[in-house]
N, C-alpha and C positions, 0 to 999 in steps of 0.2 A: 505443353507439359500438363499433366493431370495431377491434381492434389486431392488427397483424401485424408480426413481426420477421423480417428476413432477415439471417443471419450470413454474412459473407464473409471468408475468410482472406486474400484478395488486397487488401483495403482497408488503406491506411496510417492513415487517420483515420476517425473515426466520422462518419456522415452520417444525419440524421434527416429524413424526409419525412412531412409531415402533409397528407392530402388531406381537405378538408372543404367544406361549404357556406359561402359567403361570410357568411351570417347566423348562423353557429354561435355560440351564446350564451357559451360558455366558452373559446373558442380563445385569447383574450388571457391568461386565467389559466393555461392549459396552457403557452403559450409562456413566460410569466414563470417558472413553476415549472421548466421545462426549463433556462432560462438560469441560474436560481439554483443548480440542481444542478450545472451545469457549472462555475460559479464557486467553489462550495464544495469542501471537501476530501473528495469522494467518489471511490472507486475502484471501477470495474466489473471484478469478478473472476469467475472461474468455479469452481464447486464440483467435486467428483470426478465428478459426473454430467454436467458441461458446462453446467449451469444458471447464468445470469448473475445475480450478486448485487451489490448496491451496499454497500460498506463505508465507514464514516467513518474518517478517519485516526486519530482518538483511540481507536478500537477495535483498532487494529493494533499488535502489539508487535515485529514483525520483517518485513522484506522480505529474502528470502534466495534467491540463485541456487543451484539444485541441478540438476546434470545439464543445464545450459544452459536451464533453465526457471525463471522467477521465481516463487517461492512466497511467499504472503502468510500470515502466522501471526497468528491472533487467539485469544482464550480459547475461542471457540466452534468453532474448526476451522482447517484449512489449505486455502488456495485457490490457484489459478494466476492469473497476471496476464500479459497480453500487452503488456508494456511494457518499456522499458529501465530499468535501475536508475538511471543518471545522469539520465534524464528525470524520474523520480519524485522524486529528491533535490531537484531545482529547485523543486518545488511543496510540499515539506514544511516544517512549522514548526520552531522551535528545539528542540522536544522530541525530534527525530529526530537520530541521530548515526551516521555511517558508522564501523563498527568493523573492516571489512575490505574488500577489493576486491569481495567478493560479498555484503555484508550491511549493511543499515541497520536500526538498532533504535530503539525508542521508549524513552527513558530513564525515563519514568514507570512502566514495567512492570518495572524492575530491582528485584529483591529484595535481592541482595547480590553482591559481587565477591570473587573469590579470585585472588590473584596467584601464579602458578606459579613454580618455581625458574628457568625459562628466560626469565622476564620477561613472558610472555604472560598476559593477564588472562582468567580464565573469568568470564563474565557469567551469573548465574542469575536467571531471571525469576520473577515471583510465582506462576506455575503450575508451577514447578520445571523447566521447560525450560531449556536452557543453550546457550551459544554461546561462541566464543573470539574474542578480538581478534587482529589481526595486529600484528606489531612496527611495521610501517609507520605504523599509525594510533594507536600508543600515546600519543604526546604530545598529539594532539588529543583523545583520550579522557580523559586525565588533566586536561587543561585544561577540558574541558566539564563533567566531573563534579567538578572542584575537588578532586582527590586528589593 
């Protein structure tokens, strides 16, 4: 079987075209696999070389906008994601929490919190990376983390 991928910056949604013989023995299994991947919490991100990689939501500790680019942080590295933060938020489970206008974190990766004198919370992850909450989201953070 031959596979070919065409990337297009102009497309708003992904489109997959499979061309095969009508009697292909595995086409139903392939289609089922594709639909399951689409329904599950996988995110197609790009590494620093532009290679597309699929990440599970549970492997991600932060979605963060930096210089108008959405970055995805995992323990294995940082990736870029061609998606809007508010659209991602709609598909995430209860383990994810928006801590600022530009960041959503996975609370399962929090190591500890530090409250600064100005009321902002510094969030330290298990890999010692850190981020800060904004005052606007302070109440929802305290409620979600029960502090």
